[in-house]
C-alpha positions, 0 to 999 in steps of 0.5 A: 431883868429889872426896871425900877421907876421911882421919883428919884430916877429910872434904874434898871439892868442893861439888856432885855425887852423894852419895859423889862430892863433898861433898854434903849427904848426905855432910856429915850422914853424917860429922857424925853419925859424929863425934858418935857417936864423941865421945859414946862417948869424951868425958870431959866431962859436957856434950854440947857441940860448937863449930863455926867456919868460914872464909869460903868461898862454901859455908860457910853452907850447910855450917854449917847442915847440920852444926849441924842434924845435931849438934843432931839427934844430941842435942848442943848447938852453940856456933856461933862463926861465921866464925873461924880454925882456931886460934880454933876450937881455943881456943874448944873449950878455953874452953867445956870442950866435947866437941869441935869441927868446923872447916868449912874446906878450908884452902888448897884452891880455893873449890869445896872445903870440909871438916870438920876434927875436934877432940877435947875438948882442941881438937886434931885426932883422932889416927890411930886416932880418925880411923879409928874415925870413918870406920868409923862413917860407913861402917857408918852406925852412928849413931842420931839423938836422940828429939824430947825429947833434941834439942840446941840452937844457941847463938851466940857471936861473941866468940872472935876478940877473945878469941883476940887477947887471948890472943896479946897476953898471951903473955910474948914478945909485946912490944907496946911494941917493936912500937908504937915500931918504927912498922911499915908492914905489908901483909896478904893474907888471900885473902878469908877470915876472916884479912881481919878478924882479922889487921888487928884483931890488928895494930892491937891490937899497935900497928901503925897503917899497914896495907895490906890486900889481899884482906881482904874475907871474901867467899870469892871468893879473889883467887888460889889460896889456898895461901900459896906464892910462885907465888900471891903475886905481888900482894903481892910486886909491891906491896912491891917499891918498899919501901912496907911493912916486912913483908908477911904472907900467911895461908891461908883458915883462918889456921893458916899464915903466909907472910912477904914481905920489904920488897923484895917477895921471899919470906922463904920459908915454911920460915923462918917457923918457923925465925925465930920459934923462934930468937926463942923459944929466945933467951928461953926455951931448950928443945927444938923439933920439926918434921916430917921434910919441914921444913927442916934449918935449924930443927935448926941454929938449935936446936943453935946455942942449945944445945938439942935438936931432934926430928923427927916424922912429917908431919901436925900431930897427929904434930908435937904428939904429939912436942912433948908427948913431948919437952916442946918449947917451940916446933914446927911445920911448914915450910909456915908452921905455928907451934905455940907451946904457951904459947898452945895446941897448934895451928898459929896464924898470929896467934901467928906474926905477933905473935912475928915482929913482936916479933922484928923490932922488937927486932932493929932489922933489915930482914926481908931482913937478918934472913933472912941470919942463918939457915942457907941451904937450898933445898927441892925438892918433887917427885913420881914417878907410878907405875902402880897395880900397883907395890908402893910399900912395896917400893920404899921398902924397897929404897931404904932398903936401898940407902942403909943406910950413911946416917942413915935415919929410917923413921917416915914413909916413908924419909928419908935424911940426908946430911952436907950434904943430905937426901931424904924419900920418902913414898907418897901415901894417895890416889894411886899416887905417891911424894912426893920432898922434898929439901934442899941448899944450892942448889936445883940441888943439891936437884933433882939429889938428887931426880933421883938418887932418881928414877933409882934408883927407875926402875931398880928398877921 
């Protein structure tokens, strides 16, 4: 059993003893702590919190406990039912609520669930806010409401449609071009809420031929839900014979988008953001942001348009903060997360699908042909296990010193930029390991760079 408490939320496996997995007692504890934090910090005059969930097997159970706890804390709850993470974020803003809780463990397997915590802007809590929630929970510094002050639950099942309508209203979403292109689109929604909302969106965009894989939202994930190549063999095999023009794969809470080319090969998650940013920049020039572990290709494409690129620390809240600082018009993460402020400040696969299809329709190219127009890089993702007594911070400082002559970024671990490659080292917050991400023109070169860093660390130890 596992229970991981972090600033981004509370994540754990269902079952087990309290404090070991995500037990009902843990759900109550952290929900009450969040409600206490919101009550003390919201600028809203109401006491309303939005709750949405993905289609996990444990979703209804966790939902009932969360809603009951929030009403016991004196908050009214707008329960939007099965909904994506970006849909829940949009609902918080639309309802002018004090905050929101998304019940999803994102790309984790079916035994996991989580409470993802939003502020009144429908955005994730920042580092300081998340730590305050954890402090309140640890100290059990919360009080439940008296009987006359209990909150109430209200159901609102309209937000999937409202989300789609908001996407359709975006200036750069060209439904007429998409309709005329007469695309056949394959969708793998890993048996969660994307199985409902992505086909609905495609039909609204004018796509008539949709091949649905794993679109029944029963929570029985047909494959490991993280949308990375090794988990997407089913849709890849289906498309290998050219029966679809493009394939879209989403994770259980629909904030990440992976694209499959018409030949069954992966477009690669990193290029979801790159391609959509290229389309956006061609029509509305402006700055871009991604995190330090994302492909250099976004920087190259941004500069190709004569615009400025900035890097942020890893984590969606860090990316959105940097986007606001720089006034970026598009940003996100290399895991397929697209953040388009014209819609809202959150990773949104619905926005990604609509913008990518608009790009594809207007380009007149096949997806594989489109991919060739972007800078070619390969990313290797490695890790190095250490013993608990090793000072990881000291290791990172020593690596930084050794490469002092190169371009160094240390806002999140240590990133070393070379002329034609880079390597990013970050320590894990939950285990004694260093994550080593590297990028170069080929996978062999990226792996070799990672091995070089591993060897240097080994010598230091």
